[in-house]
N, C-alpha and C positions, 0 to 999 in steps of 0.2 A: 542608552542611544546605540543602534546598531551601526557599525561602519558600512560604507557603501563604495564601490569602486565603479567609477564613471569611465565609460569608454569614449575614445575620440570618434568623430564622424566619420573618419577615414574606416574605423571598424565595421561601422553601420553599412557602408557601401561595399566593403569586402564580404560581409554576410550575404548581402542581396545579390552580389555578383557571383554567387557560387553556382546559380543555376545556368550560366553560360560557360562555365569552366570544364576542362576535360574531367572524366570520372576517374575516381581514385579506387581500384579494387583490389586490394592486397592486405592480407594479414601479416603485418610486419613484426607483431610481438610489442610494437611501441604503444606508448599510451596517447590518447587524444583521439582524433578522428582518424580511422584507418580505411574505412570503406566510405564512398559518397557516390551515388548515381543521381545526380541533381534532377534529371528527367523523370525519376521514379519515386524518388523520395516525397514525403508529404512536406510542403512549405510549413514552416513554423519554428518556434524555439523550444529548446529543451530544458526542463526545471528539474534539478536534483540537489539532495543535499550529500556533502561528503563526510567522511567519518569523523572529521574534527568539527562537525556542526556548521559548516559554511555551506550557505545555499548558493548555487550557480544557475545563471540563466545563459543559454549559449545558442548561437546560430549553428546551422547545420554543419558549417566548415570548422566549427569549434572556437569562433570568436565569441569572447565573453561580452555579453550585452549588460549584465548586472551581476552583483554579488551582494549578499546580505550576511552579515553575523562575523563573529570572531570566535575562537575556541572558547574564550572565557564566557560567552553568552549561553552555551550548553543548549543549542536548539536541537530539538529531537523532533523527528516525523514531520517535518514541514510540508505543508500542502498549499497550493495556489488556490486563491478563491477565484472562481470563474466569473469574473465581472469586469468590466472596463477600466476600473480603477487600479487593479493589479495588486490587491492586498494578498498577504500570506497569513496563514494560521500557523502555529508552531506550539510545541511543548516545551517547557523549560524548568530548570531545577531538578533535583533528584532527592529521593527518599528510599529508605530501605523498606522493603515488602517481604516480611517473613513468608518463606515458601516459594518465592519468586526467583527465577535465575539470575535476575540482574536489578539493579536500581531502576526506579521508574520516576518519570516527571511528576510534579505536583502544581504546576502552573500551566495555564493556557494563554497565550498572547496572540495579538494581532498586530502586524505592522505593514507599514505601506512601502512603496518603491523606494522612498528615500531612506528606508531603514528605521523610521521612527515608530517605537510602540505607542499606540494610541489606545489600545485596550488591554487589560491583563486581570485575569481571574484567578483565584485560587483559595486555599483553605476551604475547601468544600465539606460540607457535613450532610451526609446522606440520612435517610430517615429511618431505613431498616437494616443498616449494617454499619459497622465501623468503617469510615473512609480510609482508603490507603493511598491511591494514586490514580493518574490517568495514563493512557498508554495507546500508542499504535495509530490511532486514526480519529478523525473528526470530520463533521460535514456540516457547512452552513446550509440551514433549511430556508425553504421560500419565505417563511414568516420573519426571517432575520436571526432568528434563535441558532443556536450551534448545537448539534448532537455529537456527544463525546464518549469514546469507550473509557470505562474506568475499571477499577479493580478494588474489591472491598473484600475484608477478612470475614468470614461467615463461619459460625459454628451450626452445622445441620447434621444431627446424628443419624438421621434417616438416610443420609447419603454416605457419611463417613465419620468415623469416631476423631478423625484428625480436622484441624482447621482447613477450611477451603478458601483458597485464593479466587473469588468468584468473578466472573466478568460481567460488568453492568453496564448500563448506558444511563446517561443522565444529558437532559436537555437544559441549556443555560439561555436565559434572557440576556439582553445588553447590559444589565446591572450585575449579572453574575449569579442571578437567583436560580436555584434548580426547580423547574417547573414541571419536570416528568422525569421518573425513574423506572428502571427495568432491571431484572435481576435473573442471571441464568439459572441458578439453583432452584428458583420457584417453578421453573419448568422442566425439571429434571426428567420426569415421566414422559414428556411429550417428545423426547428424542428416541424412544423405543429401543433403548439399551437391552442387549441380552443379560441373562443372569450373570454370566461370565465377565461381561463388561462392567456390570454394576459392582461386582465384587473386587475388580481390579481398581476401579476408581476409588472404592472404599478404602482399600489397602493404601492406595496413593496418597490421597487428599491433595492439599495443597493446590498447585496451578493445574487443575484437572481439565480445563476446557482450552485456554490460552487462545482467546480471540484475538486476530490480528488484522481484520478490516471490517468496516461498515460502510454501507452505502444505501441509497434511497432509491426505490423502484421508481423509474421514470415513466412517463406516458408510454403505453404500449397497446398492442391490439389483442392482447390475450384477455379471454372471457373469464377466466378462473379468478375468483375474488382473492386469491392469495397475491395476486400481481396488481391489485389495486395500487395506482400511483400514491406515493407517500409512504407505503410499507417499508419495513427496514430489512436489510439483508446483512447477515453476519457470517464471517468464516471463522470456524474454530479449528485452529491447527491440530491440538491433541487428539481431536474427536474425528478427523478425516470428514468433517460435515460442514455443510453449509445451509443455513436456515433463513426462512422469511419469517418476520414477526408481523402480526396484524397491529397496525399503529393504534387501532381504537380499543382492542380486548388484550393486547399484550400476548395473545396465544401464538405459539409456533404453528404456521398454517401451511408450510412448505419446507421440505428438507431434501437433501440429497447427502446419504450417508446415515447413520454411521455403519450400517451392516454390509454395504457393498463396496466400499472403497474406491467409488469412481474417481477421487481424488485423494492423494496421500499428503498430509501435512501442507496443504495449499494456502495460498496467500492471494490478497487482492481479488476478492469475488465481487462481480457486480453486474447487472443487466446492461446489454448494450442499448445505448440510447437511440431513439428514432434519427432516421436520416443517415445511419452508418450501416454498411452490410452486416447481417447477423443481428439487426435490431430485435430486441425481445428475447435474445438468448443469453445464457448466463456464460461470462468469461472468467477464467481463474488461471493463476499459474500454480501448477501442479507439481510440488518440489519434489516428492518422491522419498523423501527422508523419513525413516522409522517413525510412525505414529499410529494412533489407534489403539482400541482395547477389543481383542488383543492386537499387538502392534504387527504392522505390515509395512513393506519398503520396496523400493525399487531403484535401481543404480543410474538413474537418469531422471531428469526434469523434463516437462512438457507443458505447453499451454494448451488448455482445452476450451471448446465452446460447447455448452450444453443446451439441448432444448429442453426447457423447464416442463414442458407439457407431458414429456415422454421420459426425462432424465437420461437421456441417451447422449453420448458424445456425437456431434455433427461435425466438428472440425477439430484438428489438433495439429499440433508443431511439435517436433523434436529434432534433433541436430541432423538426422539422416535426410530431412526435407531440404537441407542445404548442401548436402553432399559430404558431411562429416560423420564419423562414428557416433552411435547413439549416446554413450557415455561422455561425449565431448560438451554436451549442453547439460549442466548440473549445478544447481544452486540448492544446497540442502535446507537453507532458511531464507527468510525475507523474499524479495523480488516481486515482480508484478508484470501485466500486460495491459496495453491500452489499444483498442481498436479505433484506428484513425478513419477520417470521413473519406480518404481516397480507397479506402478497403485495406490498406496495409495495416500491419499490427507492429506497436512499439513495445519491445520486450526489455525488462530489466532483469539480466542475471545476476542477482544481487551480490553474492559473495565474491564474485570476480571483478565487481565494478565495472560491468560491460553493460552498456545500453545499445540496442540495435533495432533496426526496423526491416521487416520482412514483407515481401509482396505475398498474395495469396498462394503462390506456387513454393514458397519457401526461399525464394532469392533474397539475399541480403542486399538492401539497397542503401543503407547507412549503418554505421558502426562506431561507436566512440567507447574508448576505455577511460575511465576516471583517473586522471593522473596524480591526485592528492590522496596522500595516505595518512593513517595514524601509525606512528611507530611504537613498538614495544620491543621488550628484550625477551626472547625465548628462553627455555630451560638450558640451552646449550650455550648462551650468552650471545648468540646471533641476533641481529635486529629482525623483527618480524613487522612486515607492512601490511596494515589492512587497508584494502582499497575499497571496502564494501559500499554499496548504494542500496538503501532500503526500498525506494521505489522513485520511479521518474514519470515526468507528465510531457507530453508535446502539447505546447500552448500555442495560441494564435500568434501570428506576427506582431500584432499591435499590442500584446500584453507585455507588462513588466518594465517597459523602458523608464529611465530616469526621467523626471518631469524636464530637465535641462536639455534632453535630446528628443523630446516629443515634438 
């Protein structure tokens, strides 16, 4: 059973009243809400998971609307289900995966706004490889099934003499049965690697692709068959590559990278849905940290919007757009960006635990610094505080309230 924190009705009214209060526009270095321009920010609630595995739902003024989980629950990569009921998908439990940098979950759970787990799936057995774990992302499909990123140990001498930690996909029905599988290593030749890259991957083995997000192509106006709604997009951090998989054939039918490094070590790649500015373009958080074969790097991060018909960046954001030095905006790992209905973009600068919303001109209209940290002891004996946030989502005002307050 997950614990849940209920808030008083006074908190609800405080959240809704922010749109009539004076703007606060100051970076104080404090945690919590540091910038709020209520006449420019998009109405809604912010959903994120702190480093201790507690999921938070906040009003724009920082009022806690709902919380789920305890540190003992080991919640990873929680993701809201975009439906009126307000359910949450999350990964739990941990297993060791040889060749992977950290432990990975081995169970997928779904729980409701009251914190009750009502579905849990685990102990999966893949047909073509030794199953290891699930990781990073999942997506509820229109048919009710759930698509999940997974990792499998694969021996494929044609790619590497070393065991590969291969990124794969599995589609689960409501009984936890695997009804569809897809493996990255089977499409190695479709990435278009150079001979130099192939040799470097062969020498490395292990976690050679490191997929970190999956998404479904939404309805769009593109005529190219690669962008048929229902096809699958995957971001591979190690490869500086984003691909689209044909859902029917399993082939990689579109990609950006690995040869041109339009993005470096990117996260959270998806096609912007209809009804939002930039609909049909690809958005990604372009981290900049050393990645690729051969590796490239950049000392700052940016958010990019890519026209998939030309593979050209048509809009981007870095710190200079908000009047700060370019290096001031940098998250070497994790992070994400969400195009909002009003044309603003909500950004997760993950390693800092910073969530912020920018207008199209780069003006920061809302900013929040995660106040919850995971403590550890550094090599000098001093406490090290981890405030990081993997990814955040701006949700509609009606989403995720405890039933007692609806």
